[in-house]
C-alpha positions in Angstrom: -65.4 8.4 48.6 -66.8 8.2 52.1 -70.0 6.5 51.0 -68.5 3.5 49.3 -69.8 1.0 51.7 -73.2 -0.4 52.3 -72.7 0.0 56.0 -75.2 -2.7 56.6 -75.2 -6.1 58.4 -74.4 -9.2 56.3 -77.6 -10.7 57.5 -79.7 -8.0 55.9 -77.7 -8.1 52.7 -78.2 -11.9 52.5 -81.9 -11.5 53.2 -82.4 -9.0 50.3 -80.1 -10.8 47.8 -82.8 -12.8 46.0 -85.1 -9.8 45.7 -82.3 -7.7 44.4 -81.5 -10.3 41.8 -85.1 -10.5 40.7 -85.4 -6.7 40.4 -82.3 -5.8 38.4 -83.0 -4.7 34.9 -81.8 -7.4 32.6 -82.6 -5.2 29.6 -79.7 -3.1 30.5 -77.5 -6.2 30.8 -78.5 -7.3 27.4 -77.5 -3.8 26.0 -74.2 -4.0 27.9 -73.5 -7.5 26.5 -74.4 -6.4 23.0 -71.5 -3.9 23.1 -69.2 -6.8 23.9 -68.5 -5.2 27.3 -66.3 -5.7 29.1 -62.9 -6.4 27.6 -63.3 -5.1 24.1 -62.2 -2.1 22.0 -65.1 -2.7 19.7 -67.4 0.4 19.1 -70.9 0.3 20.4 -73.1 -0.1 17.3 -74.5 3.2 16.0 -72.3 5.4 18.2 -68.7 6.5 18.7 -68.5 4.9 22.1 -65.4 2.7 22.6 -65.3 0.3 25.4 -61.9 0.3 27.3 -59.9 -2.7 28.2 -58.4 -5.4 26.1 -57.5 -9.0 26.4 -59.5 -12.0 27.5 -59.8 -11.1 31.2 -61.3 -7.6 31.6 -61.2 -5.9 34.9 -64.5 -5.1 36.7 -64.7 -2.9 39.8 -67.6 -3.4 42.3 -68.0 -0.2 44.4 -69.5 -0.6 47.9 -69.6 -4.3 47.2 -71.0 -5.4 50.6 -71.1 -9.2 50.6 -70.5 -9.4 46.9 -74.0 -10.0 45.8 -73.7 -7.9 42.7 -70.6 -9.8 41.5 -72.2 -13.1 42.1 -75.2 -12.0 40.0 -73.4 -10.3 37.2 -70.3 -12.4 36.7 -72.3 -15.4 35.4 -74.2 -13.1 33.0 -71.3 -11.5 31.3 -69.4 -13.2 28.5 -65.9 -14.4 28.9 -63.4 -14.7 31.7 -63.2 -11.8 34.2 -61.1 -10.3 36.9 -63.0 -8.6 39.8 -61.9 -6.0 42.3 -64.2 -5.5 45.3 -64.2 -2.1 47.0 -65.8 -1.5 50.5 -64.7 0.4 53.6 -66.0 -2.4 55.8 -63.3 -5.1 56.1 -65.9 -7.6 57.6 -68.1 -7.3 54.5 -65.1 -7.7 52.3 -64.1 -10.9 54.0 -67.6 -12.3 53.4 -67.5 -11.2 49.8 -64.2 -12.9 49.1 -65.3 -16.1 50.8 -68.6 -16.3 49.0 -67.6 -15.0 45.6 -65.2 -17.7 44.7 -63.1 -18.3 41.6 -64.6 -20.3 38.7 -64.1 -20.8 35.0 -65.8 -17.4 34.4 -64.1 -15.5 37.2 -60.3 -16.0 37.2 -59.5 -13.7 40.1 -61.1 -11.7 42.9 -59.3 -9.0 44.9 -60.5 -6.9 47.8 -59.6 -3.3 48.3 -60.5 -1.9 51.8 -60.9 1.7 52.6 -62.7 4.7 51.2 -62.2 6.0 47.6 -62.3 9.7 48.6 -61.9 11.9 45.6 -62.1 9.1 43.0 -60.2 10.2 39.9 -59.8 9.0 36.3 -56.4 7.6 37.1 -57.9 5.3 39.7 -59.8 3.5 37.0 -56.9 2.8 34.7 -57.3 -0.6 33.1 -60.9 -0.9 34.3 -63.4 -2.3 31.8 -66.5 -1.8 33.8 -67.6 -0.1 37.1 -70.6 -1.5 38.8 -72.5 -0.9 42.1 -75.7 -2.0 43.7 -77.9 0.0 46.1 -75.2 2.6 46.5 -76.0 5.9 44.8 -78.6 7.0 47.3 -76.1 6.7 50.1 -73.8 9.3 48.4 -73.6 13.0 48.4 -73.9 15.1 45.2 -70.1 15.7 45.3 -69.4 11.9 45.5 -71.8 11.1 42.6 -70.2 13.9 40.5 -66.7 12.5 41.3 -67.8 9.0 40.3 -69.3 10.1 37.1 -66.3 12.3 36.2 -63.9 9.5 36.9 -65.8 7.0 34.7 -66.2 9.5 31.9 -62.5 10.5 32.0 -61.5 6.9 31.8 -64.0 6.1 29.1 -65.3 3.4 31.5 -68.9 2.1 31.3 -70.9 2.0 34.5 -73.7 -0.2 35.5 -75.4 1.2 38.7 -78.3 -0.8 40.0 -81.1 -0.6 42.6 -81.0 3.1 43.4 -84.1 4.0 45.6 -86.5 6.4 44.1 -88.5 7.2 47.3 -91.8 5.7 46.1 -93.5 2.8 48.0 -96.9 1.4 47.1 -98.8 -0.8 49.6 -101.6 -3.1 48.7 -103.9 -2.6 50.6 -103.0 1.0 51.4 -103.1 2.6 54.8 -103.8 6.3 55.7 -100.3 6.6 57.4 -98.4 5.4 54.3 -97.9 8.9 52.9 -96.6 10.5 56.1 -94.2 7.7 56.8 -92.9 7.7 53.3 -92.3 11.4 53.4 -90.4 11.1 56.7 -88.4 8.2 55.5 -87.3 10.1 52.4 -86.3 13.0 54.5 -84.2 10.7 56.7 -82.5 9.4 53.5 -81.3 12.9 52.8 -79.6 13.4 56.1 -75.9 14.4 56.2 -76.2 15.8 52.6 -76.8 12.3 51.1 -78.9 12.4 48.0 -81.4 9.7 48.9 -84.3 9.6 46.5 -82.7 12.3 44.4 -79.6 10.3 43.6 -80.8 8.6 40.4 -81.6 11.8 38.6 -78.4 13.5 39.8 -76.3 10.5 38.6 -78.1 10.3 35.2 -77.5 14.0 34.6 -73.8 13.8 35.6 -73.1 10.8 33.4 -75.1 12.3 30.5 -72.4 15.0 30.2 -70.2 12.5 28.4 -72.1 9.2 28.0 -75.1 7.6 26.5 -77.3 6.9 29.5 -79.9 4.1 29.7 -82.3 3.7 32.5 -84.8 1.1 33.5 -87.0 0.5 36.5 -86.0 -2.2 39.0 -88.7 -2.4 41.7 -88.9 -4.9 44.5 -92.3 -6.6 44.3 -92.8 -8.2 47.6 -95.6 -10.5 48.4 -96.6 -13.7 50.3 -93.4 -15.5 49.5 -91.2 -12.7 50.8 -92.5 -12.4 54.4 -89.1 -12.3 56.2 -87.7 -9.7 53.9 -90.9 -7.6 53.9 -91.1 -7.6 57.7 -87.4 -6.7 58.1 -87.6 -4.0 55.5 -90.8 -2.6 57.1 -89.2 -2.4 60.5 -86.3 -0.4 59.1 -88.5 1.8 57.0 -90.8 2.8 59.9 -87.9 3.2 62.4 -86.1 5.6 60.1 -89.3 7.6 59.5 -89.9 7.9 63.3 -86.3 8.9 63.9 -86.8 11.7 61.4 -90.2 12.7 62.7 -90.7 11.6 66.3 -94.3 12.8 66.4 -95.1 9.7 64.3 -94.0 7.3 67.1 -97.4 6.7 68.6 -99.3 6.1 65.3 -96.4 4.2 63.9 -96.5 1.5 66.6 -100.1 0.5 65.8 -99.3 0.9 62.1 -96.4 -1.5 62.4 -98.6 -4.0 64.3 -101.3 -3.9 61.6 -98.8 -4.3 58.8 -96.9 -7.1 60.4 -100.1 -9.1 61.0 -100.9 -8.6 57.3 -97.5 -9.8 56.3 -97.7 -12.9 58.4 -101.1 -13.6 56.9 -99.8 -13.2 53.4 -102.2 -10.3 52.9 -99.8 -7.5 52.1 -98.0 -6.6 48.9 -95.4 -3.9 48.7 -93.7 -2.4 45.7 -90.5 -0.5 46.5 -89.3 1.5 43.5 -85.7 1.4 42.4 -84.0 2.2 39.1 -80.9 0.9 37.2 -78.6 3.1 35.1 -76.2 2.1 32.4 -73.7 4.7 31.1 -71.7 4.1 28.0 -69.1 6.9 27.7 -68.2 8.6 24.5 -64.4 8.2 24.3 -62.4 10.8 22.6 -61.0 9.6 19.2 
């Protein structure tokens, strides 16, 4: 799966880690935990779902793990001892993830798997209790999302996929150029057949063919205490929009100046919409 990497600098991933942690939908985590996932053959109450994996140390795979932020956030919130396998095609990010993840009383082992997972299949998830990913789906193509869903469904493996961008950004106060920049940015996200803002709905539909799918909003809400992240995000957002639509370059320069001044003054708030998805497969009896 060619998209199974964040492809981003460790510095950016570190800058966004706290905002990601604050945004993730803990309601889905509570639902996941209530199924005694991972590492149980217990049925989900009220359904025929069976959770794969047995023993005291279930196996969790983090796809496109980046620097391991998802694992650091999730491992301490899941019950019991766990084994983690980190997947990313960027060996540098994997080294950072392994160094920072650590082994504790809750996490008994962490393994890194470099390279792409092209054509991910059910057999690749043998023995896996949970598949998870963060800020990944929008970087994938429709074929890659379909393959991921099919593999999880075939293995009867739950999936917790967080922080998928939805293409909606709200600024307070607004600016007349917000709408044009947002449209250009969303078009940029769809380059090279990537799904971009369409990824969440495509994934939800694909998983719904054989799973109970739960969804929750997980927006970034950036304000005066997030000035470094907001400024860095804004630079990237505007740059991508201008790359997609070069005629915006002139207006975007003055726009960026105005917005950065407002950020420095603590006078700008930004809501960046994301959504989280939990899929609990129906396993054949």
